[in-house]
C-alpha positions in Angstrom: -33.7 68.0 117.8 -36.6 65.8 118.6 -36.0 62.1 119.0 -38.9 60.2 117.3 -38.7 57.5 119.9 -38.9 59.7 123.0 -42.3 59.0 124.5 -42.0 62.1 126.6 -41.6 64.1 123.4 -38.4 65.9 124.5 -36.1 66.7 121.6 -32.7 65.1 121.7 -29.4 66.7 120.6 -27.5 65.6 117.5 -26.2 62.1 117.6 -22.9 61.2 116.1 -23.1 59.9 112.6 -20.2 58.0 110.9 -18.4 60.1 108.3 -15.5 58.9 106.2 -13.2 60.5 103.7 -14.0 60.3 100.0 -13.7 56.8 98.5 -14.8 55.4 95.2 -18.3 53.9 95.1 -19.6 52.3 92.0 -23.2 53.2 91.1 -25.2 49.9 91.0 -26.7 50.4 87.6 -27.3 47.9 84.8 -25.5 49.9 82.2 -28.0 49.1 79.5 -28.2 45.4 80.1 -31.9 45.0 79.4 -31.9 41.3 80.4 -30.9 42.3 84.0 -33.7 42.9 86.6 -33.6 46.3 88.2 -34.3 44.5 91.5 -30.8 43.2 91.4 -29.5 46.8 91.4 -31.9 48.2 94.0 -30.5 51.0 96.0 -29.9 49.8 99.6 -32.1 52.5 101.0 -35.1 51.6 99.0 -34.7 48.0 100.1 -34.4 49.0 103.7 -37.5 51.3 103.5 -39.5 48.5 101.9 -38.4 46.1 104.6 -39.3 48.4 107.5 -42.2 50.4 106.0 -43.6 48.2 103.3 -46.9 47.8 105.2 -47.6 51.5 104.9 -49.8 52.5 101.9 -50.9 56.1 102.5 -48.6 58.5 100.6 -48.6 61.1 103.3 -47.8 58.6 106.0 -45.1 57.0 104.0 -43.6 60.5 103.4 -43.7 61.2 107.2 -42.1 57.8 107.9 -39.3 58.8 105.4 -38.7 62.1 107.1 -38.4 60.5 110.5 -36.4 57.4 109.5 -34.3 58.4 106.4 -30.5 58.9 106.8 -29.4 62.5 107.1 -28.2 64.1 104.0 -25.3 65.7 105.8 -23.0 64.1 108.4 -23.7 65.8 111.7 -20.3 64.7 113.1 -18.3 66.2 110.3 -16.0 69.1 111.4 -17.1 71.0 108.3 -20.5 71.8 109.9 -19.2 72.9 113.3 -21.9 71.1 115.2 -24.7 73.0 113.6 -26.4 70.0 111.9 -29.2 68.4 113.8 -30.3 64.7 113.5 -33.4 62.8 114.5 -32.9 59.8 116.7 -34.0 56.3 115.7 -37.6 55.5 115.3 -38.7 53.3 118.2 -41.4 50.7 118.2 -43.8 53.2 119.8 -43.4 55.6 116.9 -43.6 52.8 114.4 -46.9 51.7 115.9 -48.1 55.3 115.8 -47.3 55.5 112.1 -49.0 52.2 111.4 -52.1 53.4 113.2 -52.0 56.6 111.2 -51.8 54.6 108.0 -55.0 52.9 109.0 -56.7 56.1 109.9 -54.9 59.1 108.4 -57.7 61.6 109.3 -55.6 63.4 111.9 -52.7 63.9 109.4 -55.1 64.9 106.6 -56.8 67.4 108.9 -53.4 68.9 109.9 -52.4 69.3 106.3 -55.7 70.7 105.2 -57.3 70.8 101.8 -54.8 73.2 100.2 -52.8 72.2 97.1 -49.1 72.1 98.0 -47.1 73.4 95.1 -43.9 73.6 97.2 -42.4 70.3 98.3 -40.5 72.0 101.1 -43.6 73.4 102.7 -45.4 70.1 102.4 -42.4 68.4 104.2 -42.5 71.1 106.9 -46.2 70.6 107.5 -45.6 66.8 107.9 -42.8 67.4 110.4 -44.8 70.0 112.3 -47.6 67.4 112.7 -45.1 65.0 114.2 -43.6 67.6 116.6 -47.1 68.6 117.7 -48.0 65.0 118.4 -44.9 64.7 120.6 -45.8 68.0 122.4 -42.5 69.6 121.6 -43.7 72.2 119.0 -43.6 75.8 120.3 -43.9 77.5 116.9 -43.8 76.7 113.1 -43.3 79.2 110.4 -43.0 82.1 112.7 -42.2 85.3 110.7 -39.9 88.0 112.0 -40.6 91.5 110.7 -38.5 94.6 111.3 -41.5 96.6 110.0 -44.8 96.0 108.3 -43.1 95.8 104.9 -39.7 94.4 106.0 -39.6 90.6 106.7 -36.3 89.7 108.3 -36.9 85.9 108.2 -38.9 83.0 109.5 -38.3 80.4 112.2 -39.0 77.0 110.6 -39.4 75.4 114.0 -39.1 76.4 117.6 -39.0 73.3 119.8 -39.1 72.6 123.5 -36.2 70.4 124.8 -36.8 70.1 128.5 -36.3 73.6 129.8 -34.4 74.7 126.6 -35.7 76.3 123.5 -34.3 75.0 120.2 -34.4 76.8 116.8 -34.5 74.3 114.0 -34.1 75.2 110.3 -35.4 72.4 108.1 -34.6 71.7 104.4 -35.5 68.9 102.1 -33.3 69.1 99.0 -32.5 67.2 95.8 -29.2 67.8 94.1 -27.4 66.4 91.0 -23.6 65.9 91.0 -22.2 67.8 88.0 -18.5 67.3 88.7 -16.0 64.6 89.6 -16.8 65.4 93.3 -19.0 67.8 95.2 -15.9 69.8 96.2 -15.0 71.3 99.5 -17.6 74.0 98.9 -20.3 71.5 97.8 -21.0 73.6 94.7 -20.6 70.5 92.5 -24.1 69.5 93.7 -26.7 71.4 91.7 -30.5 71.7 92.0 -32.3 70.1 89.0 -33.7 73.4 87.9 -30.2 75.1 88.1 -31.4 77.5 90.8 -28.9 76.8 93.5 -26.2 74.4 94.9 -25.9 72.5 98.1 -23.0 74.8 99.1 -25.0 78.0 98.4 -28.0 76.6 100.3 -26.0 75.7 103.4 -24.2 79.1 103.4 -27.6 80.8 103.4 -28.8 78.6 106.3 -25.6 79.1 108.4 -25.0 82.8 107.7 -28.5 84.1 107.9 -31.2 81.7 109.0 -29.6 80.2 112.0 -28.7 83.6 113.3 -32.4 84.8 113.2 -32.9 84.6 117.0 -30.1 87.2 117.5 -32.0 89.8 115.5 -33.6 92.5 117.7 -36.9 92.1 115.9 -37.0 88.4 116.9 -36.7 89.1 120.7 -40.3 90.0 121.4 -41.5 86.9 119.6 -39.5 84.4 121.7 -40.8 83.0 124.9 -37.1 82.8 126.1 -33.6 82.9 124.7 -32.8 80.3 122.1 -30.4 77.7 123.6 -29.4 76.1 120.3 -29.9 76.8 116.6 -29.3 73.9 114.1 -30.2 72.7 110.6 -32.0 69.4 109.9 -31.3 68.5 106.2 -33.0 65.6 104.5 -33.0 64.7 100.8 -31.6 62.8 97.9 -28.4 63.2 95.9 -28.2 62.0 92.3 -25.1 60.8 90.5 -24.3 60.3 86.8 -25.6 56.9 85.8 -22.6 55.9 83.8 -19.8 56.8 86.3 -18.6 56.0 89.8 -18.7 58.6 92.5 -17.0 59.3 95.8 -18.5 59.9 99.2 -17.6 63.5 100.0 -16.5 64.4 103.5 -19.4 66.3 105.1 -22.1 64.2 103.3 -23.6 61.3 105.2 -22.2 58.0 104.0 -25.7 56.5 104.2 -27.5 59.3 102.4 -30.4 58.5 100.0 -29.2 58.5 96.4 -30.2 57.9 92.8 -29.0 58.4 89.3 -29.3 61.0 86.6 -28.9 60.8 82.8 -29.7 62.8 79.7 -32.8 62.1 77.7 -30.7 60.6 74.9 -29.5 57.8 77.2 -33.0 56.6 78.3 -32.9 53.9 75.7 -30.2 52.2 77.9 -32.6 51.7 80.8 -33.6 48.1 81.5 -36.9 46.5 80.5 -38.7 47.3 83.7 -41.7 49.2 84.9 -41.4 52.9 85.4 -43.4 55.8 86.7 -43.0 59.6 86.4 -43.0 60.7 90.1 -45.4 63.4 91.2 -43.5 66.1 92.9 -45.2 65.7 96.3 -44.2 62.0 96.2 -40.4 62.7 95.9 -39.8 62.1 99.6 -40.4 58.4 100.3 -39.8 55.5 97.9 -42.8 55.2 95.6 -45.6 52.7 96.0 -48.3 52.7 93.4 -51.0 50.4 92.1 -49.8 47.7 89.7 -51.6 49.3 86.7 -49.8 52.7 87.2 -46.5 51.7 85.6 -45.3 52.0 82.1 -42.7 50.2 80.0 -39.5 51.9 78.7 -41.0 52.8 75.4 -44.0 54.5 77.0 -41.6 56.3 79.4 -39.6 57.6 76.5 -42.7 58.9 74.8 -43.9 60.5 78.1 -40.5 62.1 78.7 -40.3 63.5 75.2 -43.8 64.9 75.5 -43.1 66.6 78.8 -39.7 68.0 77.8 -41.2 69.4 74.5 -43.6 71.4 76.7 -41.2 72.3 79.5 -37.5 71.6 79.1 -36.8 70.6 82.7 -35.6 67.5 84.5 -38.2 64.8 85.3 -38.0 62.4 88.3 -38.7 58.7 87.4 -38.9 55.6 89.5 -37.8 52.2 88.4 -40.3 49.7 89.8 -40.9 46.1 90.4 -44.2 44.4 91.1 -45.2 42.9 94.5 -48.7 41.6 94.4 -51.1 44.4 93.7 -48.3 47.1 94.0 -45.4 48.5 92.1 -42.5 49.2 94.5 -39.7 51.7 93.8 -36.3 50.0 93.4 -34.3 53.0 92.0 -35.0 56.6 91.2 -33.4 59.1 89.0 -33.7 62.4 87.1 -33.9 62.3 83.4 -32.6 65.7 82.3 -32.7 67.6 78.9 -29.7 66.7 76.8 -28.2 70.2 77.2 -28.7 70.3 81.0 -25.0 70.2 81.7 -24.3 72.9 79.1 -26.9 75.1 80.8 -25.3 74.5 84.2 -21.9 75.6 82.7 -23.4 78.7 81.2 -25.1 79.6 84.5 -21.7 79.4 86.2 -20.1 81.6 83.5 -22.9 84.1 84.0 -22.3 84.1 87.7 -25.8 82.8 88.4 -24.4 79.6 90.0 -21.3 79.5 92.2 
């Protein structure tokens, strides 16, 4: 996997990441104390991001900085993953300077992304990462489709990367899951997508059982410049935990992963008196930074959420913000879900539509 700090651009293999067994971790949430500033309950990752990348303003550059610098969602060193989880190395001063220059002149990044409207966050994240790999001269192919016949698509290589003389197949996923159980479980099916379409466990089984084996398919052979030396998955994202409960760190999940809260719409009145913003989908990656006049108070947020859920009964991502000069900076983030979201999840399981 590519090391963002390698000036030669050669991808580096997975680095060991600390992983511990499950232990109770209290969610730092005010619990309805409206006299308490949300800044006092800031998630450590948002604080670290603001400290290191607070000078970046352009949303696309901030998203790229998050992709390169955010903690892994999964622990690459955990035995559960059998060495098949990739990790990016630390961002060095050279790459940090490159990102700062890109923030001042984002034209190269904007040109690479094009003028298309991205409706899929995963594709948007892939394009950002492809831009980075290309800048490091490690990108061999991105989004390379494999077809057994004209009408039979076997799969797609997210990335083929050059690592010295080796060829690396990298599958990339950026995911957001809500904990709907006491723990994620050994199968990770307690972590559910906000729209109840999949679980972390189901996603990783698909990646491991099908996508990482793509280079072995006969139809892939003519497309490869050489044999693939290593196939791994790079997984970034955020996990969301019930706002009113403690949670454990599940073995296999990175202890430093990005995290937030979730709560049903009926509990929104318990949020603190802070500024909020409904987060646009393409800005779910990095902690949000918006103009000072873009926020709303809790009452306005409640009205906005009620309006949105009356039209489409689906979870909404919100950011808890604090003002810094002319900007509002994310301190916490969370999903506000329909009041029957957990019941829907249970019904999906009974119907066999969720594992």
